[in-house]
C-alpha positions in Angstrom: 147.0 86.4 216.2 145.2 87.4 213.0 144.3 90.7 214.4 148.0 91.6 214.4 148.1 90.8 210.7 145.2 93.0 209.7 144.8 95.7 212.3 145.5 96.8 215.8 145.7 93.8 218.1 143.5 95.5 220.7 140.5 95.8 218.4 137.4 94.5 220.1 135.8 91.3 218.9 133.7 91.9 215.7 130.6 90.6 217.5 130.6 93.8 219.6 130.8 96.1 216.6 128.9 97.0 213.5 129.8 94.5 210.8 129.7 97.0 207.9 132.2 99.1 209.9 134.4 96.0 210.4 134.4 95.4 206.7 134.9 99.0 205.8 137.9 99.2 208.2 139.5 96.5 205.9 138.7 98.4 202.7 135.2 97.0 201.7 133.7 100.5 202.2 131.0 100.0 199.4 129.1 97.5 201.5 128.2 100.2 204.0 127.4 103.0 201.5 124.4 103.8 199.3 126.6 104.3 196.2 124.8 102.7 193.3 126.3 100.2 190.9 126.3 102.9 188.2 128.2 105.3 190.5 130.8 102.5 191.4 131.2 101.7 187.7 132.0 105.4 186.9 134.5 105.5 189.7 136.3 102.2 189.2 135.4 101.1 185.6 133.9 97.9 184.3 136.1 94.9 183.5 135.6 91.2 182.8 135.6 88.3 185.3 137.2 85.7 183.0 134.9 85.5 179.9 131.7 85.2 181.9 130.7 88.4 183.9 131.0 92.1 183.5 132.3 93.2 186.9 133.5 96.2 188.9 136.8 95.6 190.8 137.0 97.5 194.1 140.0 98.8 196.0 141.9 96.3 198.1 140.0 94.9 201.1 142.0 92.2 202.9 139.8 90.6 205.5 142.9 88.7 206.5 146.6 89.1 205.7 146.8 86.6 202.8 143.5 87.8 201.2 145.1 90.1 198.6 142.9 89.4 195.6 140.4 92.2 194.8 136.7 92.0 195.7 134.3 92.7 192.9 130.6 93.2 192.2 128.6 92.3 189.1 127.7 95.1 186.8 124.0 94.2 187.3 121.3 95.5 184.9 119.5 97.0 188.0 122.4 99.5 188.2 120.5 102.3 189.8 120.6 100.4 193.1 123.5 99.8 195.5 125.1 96.3 195.2 124.2 93.6 197.7 126.8 90.9 196.9 130.6 91.2 196.9 132.9 88.5 195.6 136.6 87.6 196.0 138.5 84.6 194.5 141.0 83.7 197.2 143.9 81.6 195.9 147.1 81.6 198.1 148.3 78.1 197.6 147.0 77.2 194.1 145.2 74.4 195.9 141.5 74.5 196.6 141.4 72.6 199.9 144.4 74.3 201.4 142.9 77.7 200.4 139.6 76.9 202.0 141.2 75.7 205.2 143.3 78.8 205.4 140.3 81.1 204.8 138.3 79.2 207.4 141.0 79.6 210.0 141.7 83.2 209.3 138.1 84.4 209.2 137.1 82.4 212.3 139.9 84.2 214.1 139.0 87.6 212.6 135.3 87.3 213.2 135.5 85.8 216.6 132.8 83.2 215.8 132.7 79.7 214.3 130.7 79.5 211.1 127.9 77.2 210.1 128.9 74.2 208.0 127.0 74.8 204.7 128.9 72.2 202.6 127.2 70.1 200.0 128.3 66.8 198.4 130.6 68.6 196.0 131.7 71.7 198.0 133.4 72.8 201.1 131.4 75.7 202.4 131.1 77.7 205.6 128.9 80.7 206.4 129.0 83.4 209.1 125.8 85.4 209.7 125.6 88.7 211.5 122.0 90.1 211.0 121.8 91.5 207.5 125.4 90.6 206.7 126.6 87.1 205.8 130.1 86.0 204.8 130.5 82.7 203.0 133.5 80.7 201.8 132.9 78.0 199.2 135.2 75.8 197.2 134.1 73.3 194.6 135.6 69.8 194.8 136.8 68.8 191.4 136.6 65.0 191.9 133.0 65.3 193.1 131.8 67.7 190.4 131.5 65.4 187.3 128.9 67.6 185.5 130.1 69.3 182.3 131.1 72.9 183.1 132.4 74.8 180.1 133.7 77.7 182.2 135.8 75.5 184.4 137.0 73.6 181.3 138.2 76.9 179.8 139.7 78.1 183.1 140.8 75.0 185.1 142.5 77.4 187.6 139.0 78.0 189.0 139.2 74.6 190.8 141.9 76.1 193.0 140.0 79.1 194.1 138.0 79.6 197.3 135.2 82.0 196.7 134.6 84.5 199.5 131.2 86.1 199.2 129.9 89.0 201.4 126.2 89.5 201.2 124.3 92.5 202.5 120.7 91.5 202.8 119.2 95.0 202.5 115.9 96.1 201.0 114.6 99.6 200.4 113.4 101.5 203.5 109.6 101.8 204.0 108.8 105.5 203.7 106.2 107.2 205.9 104.1 107.7 202.8 104.3 104.1 201.9 103.4 103.0 205.4 100.3 105.2 205.4 99.4 103.8 202.0 99.4 100.2 203.4 97.4 101.2 206.4 94.8 103.3 204.6 94.0 101.1 201.6 90.3 101.1 200.9 88.3 97.8 200.8 87.9 98.2 197.0 91.7 98.4 196.7 92.4 95.1 198.4 92.3 91.4 197.4 92.9 89.1 200.4 95.1 86.0 200.1 93.5 82.6 199.9 94.8 80.0 202.3 96.1 77.9 199.4 98.3 80.7 198.1 101.7 81.7 199.4 103.8 84.8 198.9 107.5 84.2 198.2 109.3 84.1 201.5 112.7 85.1 200.2 114.3 87.3 197.6 117.6 87.0 195.9 117.8 89.5 193.0 118.8 93.1 193.2 115.5 94.0 191.4 113.5 92.5 194.3 115.5 94.4 196.9 114.4 97.7 195.2 110.7 96.8 194.9 110.3 95.3 198.4 110.1 96.9 201.8 110.5 95.5 205.3 107.3 96.1 207.2 105.6 95.3 210.5 104.3 91.7 210.2 101.0 91.3 208.3 99.1 88.2 209.5 96.4 88.6 206.9 98.2 89.1 203.6 96.6 90.9 200.7 97.2 92.3 197.2 96.5 96.0 196.7 96.2 98.8 194.3 96.2 102.6 194.8 94.9 104.3 191.7 95.7 107.8 193.0 99.4 106.9 193.6 99.5 104.8 190.4 100.9 101.8 192.3 100.1 98.1 192.8 101.6 95.6 195.2 101.1 93.1 198.0 101.8 92.9 201.7 102.6 89.5 203.2 104.5 88.6 206.4 107.1 91.3 207.0 107.5 92.3 203.3 105.5 94.6 201.0 106.0 95.3 197.3 105.5 98.7 195.7 105.3 98.7 191.9 104.5 101.6 189.6 101.5 100.6 187.5 102.6 102.4 184.4 105.7 100.2 184.3 103.8 96.9 184.5 103.5 94.8 181.3 101.3 91.9 182.4 100.9 88.8 184.5 102.4 85.4 183.6 100.9 82.3 185.2 103.3 79.3 185.2 101.3 76.0 185.6 103.8 73.3 186.5 102.4 69.9 185.5 103.3 66.8 187.5 105.7 64.4 185.9 108.7 63.0 187.8 108.0 65.8 190.3 104.7 67.2 191.6 102.6 69.9 190.3 102.5 73.6 191.5 101.9 77.1 190.1 103.6 80.5 190.2 102.3 83.9 189.2 104.7 86.5 188.0 104.4 90.2 187.4 106.2 91.3 184.3 107.5 94.9 184.2 110.0 97.3 182.7 113.0 97.4 185.0 112.6 100.6 187.0 116.3 100.5 188.1 117.9 100.6 184.7 118.0 102.7 181.5 118.0 99.6 179.3 114.2 99.3 179.1 114.5 95.5 179.5 111.6 93.4 180.6 112.0 91.7 184.0 109.6 89.9 186.3 109.0 89.4 190.0 107.1 86.5 191.7 103.8 87.4 193.3 102.1 84.2 194.5 102.8 80.5 194.6 100.1 77.8 194.5 100.3 74.2 195.8 98.9 72.6 192.6 99.0 73.1 188.9 95.7 75.0 188.7 95.6 76.6 192.2 96.1 80.0 190.8 94.0 79.9 187.7 91.1 81.9 189.1 93.2 84.5 191.0 95.4 85.1 188.0 92.3 86.0 186.0 90.8 88.0 188.9 94.1 89.9 189.6 94.5 90.7 185.9 91.1 92.5 186.1 91.9 94.1 189.5 95.2 95.4 188.3 94.0 96.1 184.7 96.8 94.1 183.1 96.9 91.4 180.4 97.5 87.8 181.6 98.9 84.7 179.9 99.3 81.1 181.1 102.1 78.7 180.2 102.5 75.1 181.1 105.8 73.4 182.1 106.4 69.7 183.0 108.1 69.1 186.3 110.5 66.5 185.0 
């Protein structure tokens, strides 16, 4: 049994335990802590993943016996936040398919649950999901990946590796003050959403995790400002955004013109990254529109409402 390889054989099934604790017991302690990327970099140093990423290699964390390669995180520009994604390049056999099958067998036994098949036409892929934690294994199939890939050409050994990715789907906690702010916003501080607009339903970047909060569901989404607090944001579904107004640079309206694909529009808020000392400009998506010019009026209105400059750019959907 795999449990005998990694830990005490009498350990209860992981489904009956806290998954961060399960991972921490195998050495991946950073996933359950609030240590920031900056703090982890000071503790473990910054190295290179091949010639592509600056990364921080963490202490050994074998999720199963053969999983001896180190886990690492990217040295993200939003380094004042805790990491959300942990990677490991598993290569026991120097053979991609055999590595994937071994990881699949071992993790299924260790996690006590069969994963979802998330394969595509050029990958083997499986994903386990436990609330805010997901564990994915993915291996690219060389014969089915004809596209030019300079990294893999420089490092053909990557074709042998099964990537293990542990994702912690956290966002910042809604504080009592922020909750009160959402509940007590005045009518003059609110712009309701139009039925043809949509707020982004998902977030992937570390920056967004720091700006968003999980909230009670909001059936009537709105954009808001609080001049006293010096903040702007929006509340849609079970997510709300809180952004310091003095860090905002402007709004960028992307008008996607139909070509081979259809038209749509997206409105972005550009700001100085509040989670870095690099003063780089970043952006976060605010609203999506169903057609090229759906957001034209609201972009202009919101620029006035938030007192920000606004620009529009066109892009062909080809």
